[in-house]
N, C-alpha and C positions, 0 to 999 in steps of 0.2 A: 570609648564607651563601650560598657560590659553590654551583651546581649544575651537573652535568655533563651537557650536552644534545649529540646527535650531534657530540662530538669539540670542541664550543666550551665556553670557561669563561665562565657566566653571572654576571657582576659583580653587586651589590647595585645592581638597578633594579626598578621598579615595574612596569613592562611591557615588550612587545618594542619598542614606539617608543622608550624611553629605552635599551634595551640596543644598538639600531640607532645610536642619535645615539652612544652612550659608544665605538662601534667607528669613530666618524669618518664615518657616512653622515648626508647632509642630507635634508631631505623630498621633494627631487626623485628621491631614489632609489626611493621609492614612489609619489609622486604626480606629477601635471603640475605645471607653474611656477604655474599659476593657483590660487586658493584651493577652487573646488568640486572635489569627489570626482567621478571620472569619469561614473559612471550609478548605478543602485542594482544591477547586477550587481558594481561594483567592478571591470569589465574591465581598464582600463589597471593598476590597483594588483595585481591577480591575476596579471597577465602580468609585471609586475615581479617579483614573488615567484619565478615560474619563471625569471626570467633568472638570479637569484642561486643557487636552490636547485634548479632542475631540475624535471621532473615527478613526479607522485605516486609514481610506479614507481620515480623515481630516488632520492627521498627515503626511500623505504621501505629499498632497497637499501642506501644510506649508515647508516641506524639501525642495520641488522642484524636478525638474524632474533630474533622475540619470539615469546609465545605469542597473541597478539592484536595484529594491526598493522592499525590503522584507516585507514591510507593505501589499505589494500589490501580495501576494504569493498564491501558490498551497494549502495552509491549509485550509480546510474547517471549519466550524462550525462557532464559532465565537471566535477566538484567542484571548487570554490573554497577555496584556501587559508584565506580570511578565513572561511568558514564555522565554522571552530574556533577560527583563529588571529586572535585582535581584536589591535588594536597599542595604541591610547591607552588602552584598558581591560583588566581581566583577560581573558583568553583563555579560551572556553567549549566544550568540546568537545560537539558537537552530540549525538555519539552517546550522550551521557549522559543525554540525553532518553528514551532507552528502555532501555539498558544499564547495567551497575555495574562492569563491571570495571574495572582500574587504569588511568588514562590516562597518568599521568606527563608530563602537561603543563606547561611552564614558564609563570610567570606566570598560573595558571588560577584561574578562578572558578565557580561553580556555575550550571549551566543551569536556567532557569526562564522560562516564557512572563509577559513582562510587556508588555500592550498594552491601549490603550482599547477598550472595547468599538465594534461598529458603530453602536451607538447613541449613544454618546460622540461618535464623530468626526461624526456627521452633525448633533449637537445642538452643534457648534463653530460657531456661525453665522457669525462674521465670517470665519473662514478658509475655511469651508465656500463661504460665497457669493462670496468672492473669487476662489476658485479655478474654480468654474463660470462666473462672470461673464469670464474671462480667456478668451482664444480658446483652443481644443483645441491641444494639445500634437503631438498626431499624429492625423492622419484614416485610418483602415483601410477595410477591407470587414467583417471579423469580427474580433470579440474572444472570447478563450477565458480564463475564468477556471477555472486550476487546471491544471496541468502532469501529473498524472497518467496513467494510460493511455485513460481517456476523454477528458480535455482534449487530449492528444497526437494520438490518432486522429482527432478533430474538427478539430485544426489541420491537420494531415497531409491529411485528406480536402479540407478547404476550400481549402488551397493548392494540391493537384493539382488543384482545378478553377480554379486562376489567380486564387484571391483573395488579397488582402494581408492578414497574419494578424499580430495580436499576443496573444502570451498572457502573464496575467498570473500570478504566483505568489507567494504571501505568504512563502513557507519560503524559506532561503537554498539549498535544494537541490529539484531537480526529484524528479517520481515518486509524490508522495502515497503514498496506501495501496499503489498498484501495486506499486511497488517492492519491498513487503512479500511479494508474494502469491506462495506457493511451490508450490502444488497442480499447478496446469494450469487448461487451456481447456477447457469441457466443448463439444462438437460431436458431432453425429450426421451419419451418412451421408457420411465424411469420404475422401479418398483415403488417409490415413494408416491409417484403421480396415479400408479394404478390403486393403490390403497385408498387414495383419498378420491377415487373416481374421476381423475382428471383425464379427458382425451387428449391425447397430442400425437404428434408424428415427426420422424425425421425430414419429411417433405416441408412442413410447417415452419419447423424450426430454421431449417435452411432458407425457406421463402423470406421468415421475416429478418433473418440475418443479412440479407443480400439486399433486401428493401431498405432495411436501417443503413446498410453500407451505400446506398444511392447506386447499386450494380457497380461497384469499384473494387470488390472483395476479387481476390485471386478462389476462383470456384474448387480447385483442388484443396487449398488449405480449408475453404469452408466445410468441405465433405467429411476431413479428418476431424474438424471442430465438432461436429454435429454427429457424427455416426459412432465417436469414442466419448461422447457426452455422459451417456449412462454408466458407461465403464468407468470413467473418472469418479463418479459418484459412488459406485461399489467400491474401487480401489479406495478411497477416502474411509467409507465406511469401515472397510476390513480393518483399517488402522483404527478404529474407534471414534470417528469423526460422526457427529449427529446431522444428517441433514434431512430431518424429518419434516420439517416446517416447508412448506411449497408455497408461493406466493408469486405477484406479477410484477414486473418493470417495466417501464416505457417500451413500445416497440414490439411487445411479445403478443400474440393473439391469444394465449391461454397461459395459465400460471405453470411457471417452470423454473421458476426460481429458487433453490435449495438452499437451505439454511438451518439453523440449529432452532430446536424448539422454541417458540414464543418470539420468534423473530430476533434472536440474539443475533450480534455481527459475526458474520462468517469469516471475515479475513484473518483475525488473531486466532479463531478457534480452529481454521485450517493450517496455519502456521504452526500453532504448538502441537499440532497433533503429528505434522511433518517433522517439525525439529524431535519430538520425542522419538519418533521411529528413527530417524539420522543418529540420534544419541545410542539407541539399541544396536544399531549398524557400526559403530565406531567411525561415523564419519567426521574428521578433521575439520572442523569449522573455525575458520580464525577470522575476527572481526578487527577492526582498525587497521585492515590490510588491502591496499589499493592494486587493482591491475593496471598495469603500467604498458607492457607489450605483449604480444603473442609471439612467441619465437618459432621461426621456421626453420628445416633443414634446406640444403642445398636445391633439394627437389621441388620445395615449397608445402611440404607435407609438417602440421605443428609437431613443434618437439617440447614445448614447454611453455612458461609463462614467468615474465619478470614481473615480479610486487614490490610495492613499498610498504613495508609495516612502519605504523607510525614510531614505533620504539625501536624496531631491530634495522630500518633502514632498507636499502634494495638488494634482493637476491632472487634467485630463480627457481622455478620447482621443474623438475622434469617429467613430462607426460605426453603419451600421443595423441590424447584429446582434451580439448578445451570447451566447454558448453558456456557460451555467454548469456547469462539471464540476467543481466544487468538494470533492466528496466528502462524506463523512458527517459524523457528529457524536461518534463513540465514545469521543473522547479528552475531551469536556467533560462530565464526571460529574454536574454538576449538573443540565444538561440532559438527560442520559440519565435521571436518578432522577426526574426532573419527568413523564417519561413511564412509568418502570416503577419505583417505589420499591425493590425487591427489589434494584436493581442498584446503590444507593449503596456507594459505598466500593470498588468492583469495580475491579480493574486492566483496563487494556486494551490490546489487541495491536496498536492503531493507532498511526501516526506523529503527532508532536506538532501536526501542523497541521490535524487531522480534528476543530474545534472547532464546526462549523456556521456560520461565517461565509457561505457561499454560501446557504445557506436563509434566513439573516437578510436578505443583500441582495435575494433574489430576491422573498422574500414582502413586503418593503416596498414592492416595484414592483407588488403585487397578485396573486402568484402564490398559487395554493392549494395544499394538501398533504393527505396521506393516509396511513395506516398508521403513524402516527408511534409509536404503541405497541409495535409489532413490532421487538424489539432482540435479535439474537442473541448469545449468549455461545458462544465457541469452545471445546470442552471441554479441549484440550490447549495449555494456556499454561505455558511453564515460568517460574517463579518464580526460578529461580536463574539462568538465561539472559537474562531478560526478553525472553523472544523466543517467538514462535509457534511452535510443533511441528506440522508441517504433516500434514495426514490422509493424505498418501502414506505415511508411515512405517507406519500401520495398514492402508492398503491394499496395503504390500508386505510384510506378514505380521505385524507387532507386534500383542501383545494389551493390554490394561489390566487390571491387578490392584489391589486394595484393600490396605491396610496388612496385612491377613491374609494376602497371598499369593493370594487367588483371584480370578477373574474374577466379572464382576458385571453385564455388558452386552454386547450385539452391538456389537462394536468399530466396524462401517460402519453403525449406525443414524443417522439424521440428527442433525444437531448439537445441537438442542436435547433431543432425549432422551439423548443422551450426555452432555451437560452437567449435567441435571438428576441424571441416574444418579451421577454422580462426586460431586456435592452432598450425594447422601444417604450417602456413605461416612463413616467415622470420618476425621475432619482434613479433610474438604471437599477431599480430593486424591485421586489416584490414581498408578500407576506404569505407563509404556509399557515392556514387556519384549520384547527381541528378541533376535537373535543376529547371528553375522559375517554371515551369506548375505543378511540384511535390509540390514545397513550398507552391504555392499558393493554391494548393488542399488539404493542412493539416495544421489547424491553431498552430498544437502544436510545429511544427517547429520552430516557432517564439520563443519560451522559449530556445530552443537550441541556438538560435541565440543570445539572451540576455546574455545566461550563457558564452559566448565566445567559443562555442564548434563548431561553423560552419566556415569553410574556405570559403569565396565568391570571385568569379573571374569573370571577363566578358567573358572569353573563356576558352574551354576545355585546351587550350595549358598554358593559365595563370596559369589554378588550377593547372595543371602537374607541372609546374616550382615550383609552391608553395610549393608542397607536395614533391619535390625531384624526381620526375618521369621521365621518357622519355616521352615526349608529343606526338612523334608519336605513342607509344604504345597504351598509355591513349587514344588516337583520334581514333585509328584502333578498341579497345575494344568497344567503346561506339557506334563506326558507324556498327561494326558487329553485335552488340545487338540490335539497331535501325532496322537493316534488318530483324531480326528474329521476332521484334514486327511487320513489314509490314506484312512478311509472315504468321504470327498467330502460328510460330513454333520455340522453342528454340532448334536448332538442336545441341547445345553445352552441354545443363545441364538440359533440360527438364523440364523447368521453365512453369509451365501451365498458368499462370495468368499475363500477361505483359500489365499492364494498359495503359501505353503511351511511347511513345521514349523520349530519353535524347537528346531534341535538342533547347530547347527553352532559349536563353540568360537571365540571367546569369548562372553560374554553380556553384554547392557546393559540399563540402566534410565535413564528420565527422569522426573523427578517432574513432575507436571502438575496444574492446576487451572483451571477454566473463566475466562474474562475476556472482556471485552466485545469482540466483533469485528466486528459488520456493523450498521448501522441499515438495515433495510428499507424504512422510512417515508421520504418526501421529498416535492420537489416532482411535482404533477400534470403528467403530460405526455400527449400524444396519440402515436399511431403514427408520427408524422411529428417525434417529440420538440419540438414546441412546447408550452411552457410555458402551462397552464390557468389560468385565474382560480378563483377560488372558485365562481363560477356556472357553471365549464364552457368560458368563451369564452377562445381562445387571445389571447396578449398579443403583438401584432404585432413581430416582429424578436426574440423572446426564445426559446431553445432550452435544453434541458438534457440531460444524459446521465449516466450512472454512479449511484454511490452516493448522490447529493444527491436523486435521483428515487425516487420511491415506486412500488409497482404490479407491478413486474416479479416480486419474488421472494415476495409474500404474506407470510404470517405467518413463513417461516423459508425461508431461502436454502441451497440446497445446494451443498457444496464444488464449485469449478470453474464455478460459473454466474457468479461475479462477473467473473472475466477474461472471460467470453464478453459479458456485459452491457457492459462497459466500451467493448471494441473494437467490439462490433456497433452499439450505440447511439451510441458516440461518432463513429463513422465516418458514421453518418445522420446526425447532428447537423450534422457539419461541412459534409457534401453540402447539407442543406437550408438552412443558413444563408447558403452560398453563392451557391445558387440565388435565394434571397429578397433579397441584396443585388444581384441583376441582373447577376453576375459571368458573363461569356460563357466 
């Protein structure tokens, strides 16, 4: 059956390669004349895609307006055509790993993760030994595992110190969980706060962080997080980041969550800024490249990393330092449930690569772990949109109601408390209720609208009817809340920050339920980001930063502290790794 796609008539072909062949194109239209593919990034092949089809923006315009256009997504960097469009096999929309909207992709298959475990790769002795016994394919000063905010911060900091850097990323796209981060970056005593007249202190941010972490945090790591937070904002700003908007997220005593103007999502923006800087510094960033084993010399010091390229196979890179910044394991539900059985079967807000590979690789090299049992469920995940609904929606004025239309919790309490409260409601879910003024205050909401996650009605009564609620109950709930806003005191749940009343037509609702969001536990590190063994000794040449580490957040992470963590500790890890490598 013929399919109409961007003005072309697709004849009976099984895949894109056959379709191109039927149009008279030979292999060299996509590939070089030799048999090997260009590299694991498929650099040549993707360039050839753009020669014929143009940039992603061009393709988007040619396809025309649509409700959702994956070509204009939240993916940072320079997403490659082959991320979704395979050639000799079914094309698989990478977005479908998280979202369920209609993709209408020709020759499409179904996305699923199919990969051998790290254990299995290391047990393939013949291929494993052959790769290690061969000369290294490359020699650099610093290898970074992971291309999220922590990994790119480390890469940029090391390259800024004149280190030669390779970043390996197992996914076909960069950004890790960082590209999904929405709320912002927590920092105290910043120039941005001062400009807005916000009074904050390092002591207050420290107290909030430790209180949120239930006094389980490593105080030394918290001191680094807090004392360098303003410097992290300045560092990003110096590279062109916009951190001018300052809001508040759950567990914070004052506004300290920094993000782009208009409340735009912070994650993609920061990753793009770091990616652009890394490109300027000639950082070698390899996607489709999985870390397999940290190699050590006879004295136990790092000497390199064994990797598996999706297309180039096993090979090793020589370097005196490795920075593990591979993120957490929230997408690996079996591993999550092994630490907290109550979370078995939960959805996750994480990107599909958050499976715990970095932990596995590092612990096989002798790294110790801590706090693995502390796993956070984010309270507001949209099962309709398949997306986390940022805490900033509540911070900017939304309330939470149950099926009966009643509030049941302080919306800006810590995430663990809010998630538990939602799970106590009928149906294990709740609704975010807000108005036009909240929508106007936060541009991220437009993304939820596009994903079909937002119910929009002209009046509160209409919204209640749409949700199957008693209109008088929902209206009374909102009016009571608005009275608290006017009085400046929430007499029901002691919510401290009530940004605005819910009174401006139209009115909106998003169904939400808790989903696995952040793994607080991970590798043991010291304040210098050196990875520690189980007995507390540093492993020479091995550093780590970001969600793959433990100790920073204790038993519960505050919203906005993850982005602060990845930038602050990622930057520190890159600097320390370059210094260890002897870079001048």
